[in-house]
MIDOSE-1310 file (N, C-alpha, C; in nm, 2 decimals, decimal comma, always signed):
residues 162
mslp	+3,61/+1,72/+1,14/+3,53/+1,64/+1,04/+3,54/+1,69/+0,92; +3,56/+1,62/+0,82/+3,57/+1,65/+0,67/+3,44/+1,71/+0,63; +3,46/+1,78/+0,52/+3,35/+1,85/+0,45/+3,25/+1,75/+0,40; +3,28/+1,64/+0,34/+3,18/+1,55/+0,29/+3,11/+1,47/+0,40
ksif	+3,19/+1,45/+0,51/+3,11/+1,38/+0,63/+3,02/+1,49/+0,70; +3,05/+1,62/+0,70/+2,96/+1,71/+0,75/+2,84/+1,73/+0,66; +2,85/+1,72/+0,53/+2,73/+1,74/+0,45/+2,65/+1,61/+0,47; +2,70/+1,49/+0,47/+2,63/+1,36/+0,49/+2,56/+1,38/+0,63
laia	+2,62/+1,42/+0,72/+2,56/+1,43/+0,85/+2,43/+1,53/+0,85; +2,44/+1,64/+0,79/+2,34/+1,74/+0,78/+2,22/+1,68/+0,69; +2,26/+1,60/+0,60/+2,14/+1,54/+0,51/+2,08/+1,44/+0,58; +2,15/+1,35/+0,67/+2,11/+1,25/+0,76/+2,01/+1,32/+0,86
llfs	+2,05/+1,43/+0,92/+1,97/+1,48/+1,02/+1,84/+1,55/+0,96; +1,85/+1,60/+0,84/+1,74/+1,65/+0,77/+1,63/+1,56/+0,75; +1,67/+1,42/+0,70/+1,58/+1,31/+0,67/+1,53/+1,27/+0,79; +1,60/+1,25/+0,91/+1,54/+1,19/+1,03/+1,43/+1,29/+1,08
taal	+1,46/+1,41/+1,07/+1,35/+1,51/+1,13/+1,24/+1,51/+1,04; +1,25/+1,49/+0,91/+1,12/+1,47/+0,82/+1,04/+1,35/+0,86; +1,12/+1,25/+0,89/+1,06/+1,11/+0,92/+0,99/+1,10/+1,04; +1,03/+1,21/+1,14/+0,95/+1,21/+1,25/+0,82/+1,29/+1,25
aqsf	+0,79/+1,36/+1,14/+0,67/+1,44/+1,13/+0,56/+1,36/+1,13; +0,43/+1,42/+1,13/+0,32/+1,35/+1,14/+0,27/+1,29/+1,00; +0,33/+1,34/+0,89/+0,29/+1,31/+0,76/+0,41/+1,31/+0,67; +0,42/+1,21/+0,58/+0,54/+1,21/+0,49/+0,50/+1,14/+0,37
evaf	+0,54/+1,19/+0,26/+0,51/+1,16/+0,12/+0,62/+1,09/+0,06; +0,60/+0,96/-0,01/+0,69/+0,88/-0,05/+0,65/+0,82/-0,21; +0,74/+0,78/-0,29/+0,70/+0,72/-0,41/+0,66/+0,58/-0,37; +0,56/+0,52/-0,45/+0,53/+0,39/-0,43/+0,52/+0,32/-0,56
gslq	+0,62/+0,22/-0,60/+0,61/+0,16/-0,73/+0,67/+0,26/-0,82; +0,76/+0,19/-0,92/+0,82/+0,28/-1,01/+0,70/+0,32/-1,14; +0,62/+0,24/-1,15/+0,54/+0,27/-1,26/+0,38/+0,31/-1,19; +0,31/+0,39/-1,26/+0,17/+0,42/-1,22/+0,10/+0,30/-1,27
qdtd	-0,03/+0,28/-1,18/-0,10/+0,16/-1,20/-0,23/+0,20/-1,29; -0,26/+0,12/-1,39/-0,38/+0,15/-1,47/-0,50/+0,09/-1,40; -0,57/+0,17/-1,33/-0,69/+0,10/-1,26/-0,81/+0,06/-1,35; -0,80/+0,07/-1,47/-0,88/+0,03/-1,57/-0,86/-0,12/-1,61
qpve	-0,75/-0,17/-1,57/-0,70/-0,31/-1,61/-0,80/-0,41/-1,51; -0,82/-0,53/-1,57/-0,92/-0,64/-1,50/-0,85/-0,65/-1,36; -0,94/-0,70/-1,27/-0,88/-0,74/-1,14/-0,92/-0,89/-1,13; -0,81/-0,96/-1,09/-0,82/-1,10/-1,10/-0,81/-1,14/-0,93
vnad	-0,90/-1,22/-0,88/-0,92/-1,27/-0,75/-0,91/-1,41/-0,74; -0,81/-1,47/-0,65/-0,80/-1,62/-0,64/-0,81/-1,63/-0,49; -0,89/-1,73/-0,44/-0,92/-1,77/-0,30/-0,96/-1,92/-0,29; -0,95/-1,95/-0,16/-0,99/-2,09/-0,13/-1,14/-2,11/-0,13
slsv	-1,22/-1,99/-0,09/-1,36/-2,00/-0,10/-1,43/-1,86/-0,12; -1,55/-1,87/-0,17/-1,63/-1,74/-0,21/-1,77/-1,76/-0,14; -1,81/-1,64/-0,09/-1,95/-1,64/-0,03/-2,00/-1,51/-0,10; -2,12/-1,53/-0,16/-2,20/-1,41/-0,23/-2,31/-1,38/-0,14
nqad	-2,34/-1,25/-0,11/-2,46/-1,20/-0,04/-2,53/-1,12/-0,15; -2,64/-1,21/-0,19/-2,73/-1,13/-0,30/-2,81/-1,02/-0,24; -2,82/-1,01/-0,10/-2,90/-0,90/-0,05/-2,83/-0,76/-0,08; -2,69/-0,76/-0,04/-2,62/-0,63/-0,05/-2,53/-0,63/-0,17
gtat	-2,53/-0,73/-0,25/-2,44/-0,74/-0,37/-2,30/-0,74/-0,35; -2,25/-0,80/-0,24/-2,12/-0,81/-0,20/-2,07/-0,97/-0,21; -1,94/-0,97/-0,23/-1,88/-1,11/-0,23/-1,76/-1,11/-0,13; -1,75/-1,21/-0,07/-1,63/-1,24/+0,04/-1,56/-1,36/+0,00
fsgn	-1,42/-1,32/-0,03/-1,32/-1,43/-0,06/-1,25/-1,47/+0,07; -1,23/-1,58/+0,09/-1,16/-1,63/+0,20/-1,06/-1,73/+0,18; -0,95/-1,72/+0,27/-0,84/-1,83/+0,25/-0,74/-1,78/+0,14; -0,62/-1,76/+0,18/-0,51/-1,73/+0,09/-0,56/-1,65/-0,03
vlis	-0,62/-1,53/-0,01/-0,68/-1,44/-0,12/-0,57/-1,37/-0,19; -0,56/-1,39/-0,31/-0,46/-1,31/-0,39/-0,52/-1,23/-0,49; -0,50/-1,09/-0,50/-0,57/-1,02/-0,60/-0,46/-0,97/-0,68; -0,48/-0,96/-0,82/-0,37/-0,89/-0,90/-0,45/-0,81/-1,00
qggm	-0,38/-0,70/-1,02/-0,43/-0,61/-1,14/-0,30/-0,54/-1,20; -0,27/-0,57/-1,32/-0,15/-0,53/-1,38/-0,03/-0,58/-1,30; +0,06/-0,48/-1,28/+0,18/-0,53/-1,19/+0,16/-0,52/-1,04; +0,03/-0,49/-1,00/+0,02/-0,48/-0,85/-0,04/-0,61/-0,80
rmsa	+0,00/-0,66/-0,66/-0,04/-0,77/-0,62/-0,09/-0,74/-0,47; -0,21/-0,80/-0,43/-0,24/-0,78/-0,28/-0,28/-0,91/-0,23; -0,23/-0,96/-0,10/-0,28/-1,07/-0,06/-0,32/-1,04/+0,11; -0,43/-1,13/+0,14/-0,49/-1,13/+0,26/-0,57/-1,24/+0,29
pevq	-0,59/-1,27/+0,42/-0,67/-1,39/+0,45/-0,82/-1,38/+0,40; -0,88/-1,25/+0,40/-1,01/-1,23/+0,37/-1,02/-1,10/+0,29; -1,11/-1,09/+0,18/-1,13/-0,98/+0,10/-1,27/-0,98/+0,07; -1,34/-0,85/+0,11/-1,47/-0,84/+0,07/-1,48/-0,74/-0,04
vfyn	-1,56/-0,78/-0,15/-1,57/-0,70/-0,28/-1,69/-0,65/-0,29; -1,70/-0,50/-0,32/-1,82/-0,43/-0,33/-1,83/-0,40/-0,48; -1,95/-0,42/-0,54/-1,98/-0,39/-0,68/-2,04/-0,25/-0,71; -2,01/-0,19/-0,81/-2,10/-0,08/-0,86/-2,22/-0,12/-0,93
eess	-2,33/-0,08/-0,88/-2,44/-0,13/-0,93/-2,48/-0,09/-1,08; -2,43/+0,03/-1,11/-2,44/+0,10/-1,24/-2,36/+0,04/-1,34; -2,24/+0,02/-1,32/-2,14/-0,05/-1,41/-2,13/-0,19/-1,41; -2,18/-0,24/-1,29/-2,16/-0,38/-1,27/-2,02/-0,43/-1,25
gisr	-1,92/-0,34/-1,23/-1,79/-0,37/-1,21/-1,75/-0,36/-1,06; -1,63/-0,38/-1,03/-1,59/-0,37/-0,89/-1,56/-0,22/-0,86; -1,63/-0,19/-0,74/-1,60/-0,04/-0,70/-1,49/-0,04/-0,59; -1,49/-0,13/-0,51/-1,37/-0,13/-0,39/-1,36/-0,27/-0,35
lvat	-1,24/-0,29/-0,28/-1,20/-0,42/-0,22/-1,16/-0,38/-0,08; -1,21/-0,46/+0,03/-1,16/-0,44/+0,16/-1,09/-0,56/+0,20; -0,96/-0,55/+0,24/-0,88/-0,68/+0,28/-0,85/-0,66/+0,43; -0,87/-0,77/+0,50/-0,84/-0,78/+0,64/-0,77/-0,90/+0,69
ggvl	-0,73/-0,89/+0,81/-0,64/-1,00/+0,87/-0,50/-1,01/+0,84; -0,44/-0,90/+0,79/-0,30/-0,90/+0,76/-0,29/-0,89/+0,61; -0,25/-0,78/+0,55/-0,25/-0,75/+0,42/-0,10/-0,72/+0,36; -0,07/-0,78/+0,24/+0,05/-0,75/+0,18/+0,02/-0,69/+0,04
lvkd	+0,07/-0,58/+0,00/+0,07/-0,49/-0,11/+0,20/-0,50/-0,18; +0,21/-0,54/-0,30/+0,35/-0,55/-0,37/+0,32/-0,48/-0,50; +0,41/-0,38/-0,53/+0,41/-0,30/-0,66/+0,55/-0,29/-0,70; +0,59/-0,33/-0,81/+0,73/-0,34/-0,86/+0,83/-0,37/-0,74
qdaa	+0,92/-0,30/-0,71/+1,02/-0,34/-0,60/+0,98/-0,30/-0,46; +0,85/-0,24/-0,44/+0,81/-0,19/-0,32/+0,70/-0,28/-0,26; +0,70/-0,30/-0,13/+0,62/-0,39/-0,06/+0,56/-0,32/+0,07; +0,43/-0,32/+0,09/+0,36/-0,28/+0,21/+0,29/-0,36/+0,28
esre	+0,30/-0,37/+0,43/+0,22/-0,47/+0,52/+0,14/-0,37/+0,60; +0,02/-0,42/+0,63/-0,06/-0,37/+0,72/-0,18/-0,46/+0,77; -0,26/-0,41/+0,88/-0,37/-0,49/+0,92/-0,48/-0,50/+0,83; -0,51/-0,38/+0,77/-0,63/-0,37/+0,67/-0,60/-0,29/+0,56
adys	-0,67/-0,30/+0,46/-0,64/-0,21/+0,33/-0,78/-0,21/+0,26; -0,80/-0,09/+0,21/-0,93/-0,06/+0,14/-0,89/+0,01/+0,01; -0,90/-0,08/-0,09/-0,86/-0,04/-0,23/-0,99/+0,01/-0,31; -0,99/+0,14/-0,33/-1,10/+0,20/-0,42/-1,07/+0,20/-0,56
vegg	-1,12/+0,10/-0,64/-1,09/+0,08/-0,76/-1,12/+0,19/-0,86; -1,23/+0,25/-0,82/-1,28/+0,37/-0,90/-1,21/+0,49/-0,88; -1,18/+0,51/-0,75/-1,08/+0,62/-0,70/-0,93/+0,61/-0,74; -0,89/+0,49/-0,76/-0,75/+0,46/-0,78/-0,66/+0,49/-0,64
tvvm	-0,71/+0,46/-0,54/-0,63/+0,47/-0,42/-0,64/+0,34/-0,33; -0,53/+0,32/-0,25/-0,54/+0,21/-0,14/-0,50/+0,27/-0,03; -0,60/+0,26/+0,08/-0,57/+0,31/+0,21/-0,53/+0,18/+0,30; -0,42/+0,18/+0,35/-0,37/+0,08/+0,45/-0,37/+0,13/+0,58
vgdv	-0,40/+0,07/+0,69/-0,42/+0,11/+0,82/-0,37/+0,00/+0,92; -0,31/+0,05/+1,02/-0,28/-0,06/+1,13/-0,13/-0,11/+1,11; -0,04/-0,06/+1,19/+0,10/-0,10/+1,17/+0,14/-0,11/+1,03; +0,15/+0,00/+0,96/+0,19/-0,01/+0,81/+0,34/-0,02/+0,81
lltq	+0,40/-0,10/+0,74/+0,53/-0,11/+0,72/+0,57/-0,11/+0,56; +0,63/-0,01/+0,51/+0,66/+0,01/+0,37/+0,82/-0,05/+0,35; +0,84/-0,11/+0,27/+0,98/-0,17/+0,23/+1,01/-0,12/+0,09; +1,13/-0,03/+0,08/+1,17/+0,01/-0,05/+1,31/-0,03/-0,05
gnnt	+1,36/-0,12/-0,12/+1,49/-0,18/-0,12/+1,54/-0,18/+0,02; +1,65/-0,14/+0,06/+1,70/-0,16/+0,20/+1,64/-0,05/+0,30; +1,55/+0,04/+0,26/+1,49/+0,15/+0,34/+1,36/+0,09/+0,38; +1,32/+0,12/+0,51/+1,18/+0,10/+0,56/+1,12/+0,22/+0,62
lhsq	+0,99/+0,23/+0,61/+0,91/+0,33/+0,68/+0,80/+0,27/+0,75; +0,77/+0,32/+0,86/+0,67/+0,27/+0,95/+0,57/+0,38/+0,99; +0,43/+0,35/+0,98/+0,32/+0,46/+1,02/+0,21/+0,38/+1,06; +0,11/+0,44/+1,10/-0,03/+0,40/+1,12/-0,13/+0,40/+1,01
kmtv	-0,09/+0,48/+0,90/-0,18/+0,49/+0,78/-0,10/+0,53/+0,67; -0,14/+0,48/+0,55/-0,06/+0,50/+0,43/-0,18/+0,49/+0,32; -0,17/+0,61/+0,25/-0,27/+0,62/+0,13/-0,18/+0,63/+0,01; -0,21/+0,53/-0,08/-0,14/+0,52/-0,21/-0,23/+0,57/-0,32
nlet	-0,18/+0,66/-0,40/-0,24/+0,71/-0,52/-0,19/+0,63/-0,63; -0,25/+0,55/-0,68/-0,22/+0,45/-0,79/-0,19/+0,53/-0,93; -0,26/+0,64/-0,94/-0,24/+0,73/-1,06/-0,13/+0,80/-1,08; -0,08/+0,85/-0,96/+0,05/+0,92/-0,95/+0,17/+0,84/-0,91
gtaq	+0,14/+0,73/-0,84/+0,25/+0,64/-0,80/+0,32/+0,69/-0,68; +0,23/+0,78/-0,58/+0,28/+0,82/-0,46/+0,20/+0,76/-0,35; +0,26/+0,78/-0,23/+0,21/+0,72/-0,11/+0,23/+0,84/-0,01; +0,11/+0,87/+0,08/+0,11/+0,96/+0,19/+0,12/+0,87/+0,32
megr	+0,22/+0,89/+0,40/+0,24/+0,82/+0,54/+0,18/+0,92/+0,65; +0,10/+0,87/+0,74/+0,04/+0,95/+0,84/+0,05/+0,86/+0,97; +0,07/+0,95/+1,08/+0,05/+0,90/+1,22/+0,20/+0,83/+1,27; +0,27/+0,92/+1,32/+0,39/+0,91/+1,38/+0,49/+0,81/+1,30
vkti	+0,53/+0,88/+1,19/+0,62/+0,81/+1,08/+0,75/+0,79/+1,13; +0,81/+0,69/+1,11/+0,95/+0,63/+1,14/+1,01/+0,59/+1,03; +1,12/+0,62/+1,00/+1,20/+0,57/+0,87/+1,35/+0,51/+0,90; +1,39/+0,43/+0,84/+1,53/+0,38/+0,84/+1,59/+0,40/+0,71
lrtg	+1,67/+0,49/+0,67/+1,74/+0,51/+0,54/+1,88/+0,46/+0,56; +1,90/+0,36/+0,48/+2,03/+0,30/+0,47/+2,13/+0,36/+0,37; +2,26/+0,38/+0,42/+2,36/+0,44/+0,31/+2,41/+0,33/+0,24; +2,49/+0,36/+0,14/+2,55/+0,27/+0,04/+2,64/+0,17/+0,12
dn	+2,69/+0,21/+0,22/+2,78/+0,12/+0,31/+2,71/+0,01/+0,39; +2,58/+0,04/+0,40/+2,52/-0,06/+0,50/+2,43/-0,16/+0,43
């Protein structure tokens, strides 16, 4: 075996070992997200609960904030009583999160606007170009542009030839 092939094999084994670990950190989106930007929500219907101060958007929900997009069948919005702004968004029923060239899918997502994090749970699939990562939970830090994958992480890293 030639030296370049040996080095490639060693690197591939190193990546596959790291991917099987219980936790794995990756970059998410090439730019950091400004969580102070306005949040735009589009949906087929809206239901407001005056008692607890929440709103539920249903049907083809699309949320955008700067360069980030999130879509789901239903999203519940929680407001901060002190600032009258949105404190968090909880999306359910199959969620798609897109930021730049990265896309992530999961069953549910909890976006803390105030904390600048998105926690996606349930069969999380992250696609970055030709590479994919799968886990049970992913926490995206929008301020740093990184994501932490947890729960039996599996990755497929494609080489330039594939």
